[in-house]
C-alpha positions in Angstrom: 76.9 79.6 47.6 77.1 82.5 50.0 76.4 81.9 53.6 74.6 85.2 53.8 72.0 84.0 51.3 71.0 80.9 53.3 69.8 80.2 56.8 70.9 77.0 58.4 68.3 75.4 60.6 68.5 72.4 62.9 66.7 69.3 61.8 66.1 66.0 63.7 68.6 63.5 62.5 69.4 59.9 63.3 72.3 57.5 63.2 73.7 54.3 64.5 76.7 53.9 66.9 79.4 52.2 64.9 81.9 52.1 67.8 82.7 53.3 71.2 86.3 53.9 72.3 86.8 54.9 75.9 84.8 58.1 76.5 84.0 58.6 72.8 81.1 57.5 70.6 81.2 57.3 66.8 77.8 57.7 65.1 77.2 57.1 61.4 74.4 59.2 60.2 71.6 57.5 58.3 71.7 57.9 54.5 75.5 58.0 54.5 75.4 61.7 55.4 78.5 61.6 57.6 80.1 60.6 60.9 80.0 62.4 64.2 82.3 61.5 67.1 81.4 62.9 70.5 82.2 62.2 74.2 79.7 60.0 76.0 78.9 63.1 78.1 77.0 64.4 75.1 74.7 61.4 75.1 71.5 61.6 77.1 70.8 58.5 79.0 67.8 56.3 78.1 64.4 57.5 79.2 60.9 56.4 78.5 61.6 56.0 74.8 64.5 53.7 75.4 64.1 52.2 78.9 67.1 50.3 80.2 69.5 51.8 77.6 71.9 53.8 79.7 75.0 53.4 77.7 75.5 53.6 73.9 77.0 50.5 72.3 77.4 49.2 68.7 74.0 49.4 67.0 72.5 51.9 69.4 70.0 54.1 67.5 70.6 57.8 68.2 68.6 61.0 67.6 69.9 64.6 67.7 69.5 68.0 66.1 72.0 68.9 63.4 72.3 71.4 60.6 74.5 72.1 57.6 77.8 73.7 58.3 78.4 77.2 57.3 81.9 78.8 56.9 82.2 82.0 59.0 85.3 84.1 58.7 84.4 85.9 61.9 83.4 83.4 64.5 80.9 84.3 67.2 81.3 83.8 70.9 79.6 80.4 70.9 78.2 78.8 74.0 78.2 74.9 74.1 76.5 74.8 77.5 73.2 73.7 75.9 75.0 70.6 74.5 76.4 69.8 77.9 73.4 70.6 80.1 71.3 67.6 79.3 68.5 69.3 77.4 67.5 67.9 74.1 67.7 71.3 72.3 69.9 72.5 69.4 72.7 74.8 70.2 74.6 77.0 67.7 78.3 76.1 68.0 81.6 76.5 66.2 84.2 74.2 64.7 87.5 74.4 62.8 87.9 72.6 59.4 90.7 70.1 59.8 90.4 68.1 56.6 89.1 68.8 53.1 89.1 66.4 50.2 87.2 65.9 46.9 84.1 64.6 48.6 84.1 65.4 52.3 85.0 67.9 55.0 86.0 67.1 58.6 85.9 69.6 61.5 87.0 69.7 65.1 84.1 70.8 67.3 84.9 73.5 69.8 85.6 72.8 73.5 86.7 69.2 72.8 83.2 68.1 71.8 84.6 65.8 69.1 84.5 65.8 65.3 82.0 66.0 62.5 82.7 64.7 58.9 80.1 65.5 56.2 79.9 65.5 52.5 81.1 68.8 50.9 77.5 69.6 49.8 76.7 70.0 53.5 78.9 73.1 53.8 77.6 76.5 52.8 80.4 78.9 51.7 81.2 81.4 49.1 85.0 80.8 49.5 87.2 77.8 48.6 87.2 75.2 51.4 90.5 74.8 53.2 91.9 73.6 56.5 91.8 76.1 59.3 88.6 77.8 58.3 85.9 78.5 61.0 82.6 76.8 60.7 79.3 77.0 62.6 76.3 74.7 62.9 73.5 73.6 65.1 73.9 70.5 67.2 72.2 69.0 70.3 73.0 66.3 72.7 72.3 62.8 71.3 69.4 60.8 72.6 69.3 57.0 72.8 66.1 55.9 71.2 66.6 52.1 70.6 68.9 49.4 69.5 69.4 47.5 66.2 70.7 44.0 66.3 72.8 44.1 63.1 76.5 43.3 62.5 78.9 46.2 62.9 80.0 45.8 59.3 76.5 46.7 58.1 76.5 50.1 60.0 
């Protein structure tokens, strides 16, 4: 698949917090579509749709904008300020592929915004996937939208 033949677009996604570790939050995407780990500073505090939920914890339901990853041999000058400014809007950002295996790809998001691990089918490219490649995708801050009372093993 050639990245030039496809347009990646952000879509509203959901996931559950599997764990928190210090300043980091690990979110498992619904439908076993991957795992995203971000700093708590990328999580919007609870508002009218989740009153009283100021901090993510195990079982917290999250919403955010996300897209497929696309390999880009010539990265742009990305701006992550939209992810950090507290607006629930998608931002076009970069990452570097750090792991590739038979089924999945993991990338380190720019500016220390965490990691994203997705199935290989979520990566548009016309070259063989390998560590060190530049990737780009849409991402937004995460919004707390509720809490599920389920065991962590079920997430």
